[in-house]
N, C-alpha and C positions, 0 to 999 in steps of 0.2 A: 504494500500500500504506500502510495506517495503522499506525504504530508507536508503542507506548507502553512506556516504561521506568519501572519502579517499583523503589525501593530500600527494603528492610526492614532496620532496624537497621544501615544502611549509608548513608553520605553519598555521593550521586552527584556525582562531579566531571565537569567537561567532557570530560576525557580518557576516562573510562569511558563516558560517553554517546556520544562520537564513535566509540569502538571498537565498541560495540554497534550503532550506526547503520551503520557500514561493514560489519559482519558480516551484518546483516539485509539490506542492499542486495545482498550477494553471492547471496542466494537468488532474486533476480529473473531470473537467467540461465536458469532452467529453463522460463520462459514459462508458468508455471502461474498461474491466477487467484487470487493471494493477496489475500484481503480485508483481513486485519489480522494483526499480530504483536504479542504482548504478552510482554515480558521482565521477569521478576521476579528481582532480585538480592538476596540476603540473606546476612548474616554469621552464621556459626554458631561457637559456642565450646563444645567438649566436652573435659572433662578438662584444661583449661588450654591446649588447642591451638586456634588460630584456623583457620577454614576458610570457604569461600564456596560457596554453592549458587546455581545459575542455572537458571531454568525458562523455556523458550520455549514459548508456545502459539501455533501458526500456524493461522489459520482459512483454509481453502481452499474455493472454490466447488465444489459438486458432490462434496464429500468431507468426511469427519469431521475434526474438529480434531486436529492433530498436536501432541502434548505431549512435549517433551524436557526431562529433568531431569539436571543434571550437578553434581557436587561436586568441589572442588579446593582446594588451599592458596592458590592465586593466583586472583584474580577474572578476570584477563585469560585465563589458561589455561582456566578453567572456561567462559568465553564461547566460546573457540575450540573446545574439545572439543564443546560443545553444538551449535555451528554445523556442525561436521563431521558429527555424527550427523544433524542436520536435513537437510543436503545429501544424505546417503545416502538418507534416506527420500523426499525430493522427487525425486531422480534416479530412484529405482525407480518412483515414481508416474508421472513423466514418460515413462519408457520403456514402462510399461504402456499409457499413454494413446496414445502415438504409434507403437507398433509395429504394423506391418501384415503379417500373414502372408498371403502369396499362396497361394491355393489353385488347384489345377488345375481348369479349366473343362471340362465335358463337352461333347460335340458337341450334345446337346439344348439346353444353355444357350446355346450359340453361335447355334443356329437361332432360339431364342426372342428373343435380343438383336437379331436382324435384323428381327423382326416389329415393325410400328409400329401403335400403337393410335390409331385415328382416331375422335374423338367424333362421334356422329351424333344428329340430332334424331329423335324419333318422327314417323312420318308424320302422325299426327293426335293432337292434344291434346284433342279433344272426346271426351267419354265415349260409348262404344258398348255395345250389349248383347252378352252372351256368345254369343247365337245368331248375331249378325252377324259376330263374330270367327271363330266356327266355320265359317261359310259362306266367309269370306275364306281361311281356312287350307285348306279342302277344295279350293278353286279354284286355289290357288297350289302351287308346288313347295317352299315353305318348310317347315322343320321346326317352327317355333314363331312365335307372334305375341305381341308385348307391347302391351298397350292399357290404357286407363282404363275401368273399368266405370261404370255409372250411379251407384254409391255413391262414385265418385272414388277407387277403390282401383286401384293398379297391379297388373295381372294378367298372367299368362303362360299361354297356351294352346299345347299342344305335341302332336305326333304320337307315339304310343307304338309299340313294336315289334309289338304284337299288333293293329295297325290300329285301335286305339281312340284316344281323345284324353284328355289330362290337363289339369287346370287348377290353377294356383296362384293 
């Protein structure tokens, strides 16, 4: 995970950087593919009161970016509150991705699961005329024949219920 920490109107000390690093590392426990995390710390002063705002932008693979903004009087408290909110979002996404609802299988699905598909080669890859394929179908007890015609198109000739023949 790529982590970048930016301070706006705030001097980033090693203690603050280590706190943010430790908090961001705690997001790894959800086993989500976190590409990068950007943390912007800024100092605000309104009406003579000091405060801090923290913004985490977490880029996840196969999901939109998660942005968490938090304000508090203390920078460490703001970071902790923002990380708790990020954990809640990531936990919900993790639960959504990993939850498997078991559905009841029907008897038809069980029968289909027992069937095995065996790949087969066509009897002849050389092109044949439609008349030849029609003669082969009449002489056999098959319901259809798959063949290549003279234009090298894959064709299907089949017996219809009204004793006529169809061609795809």
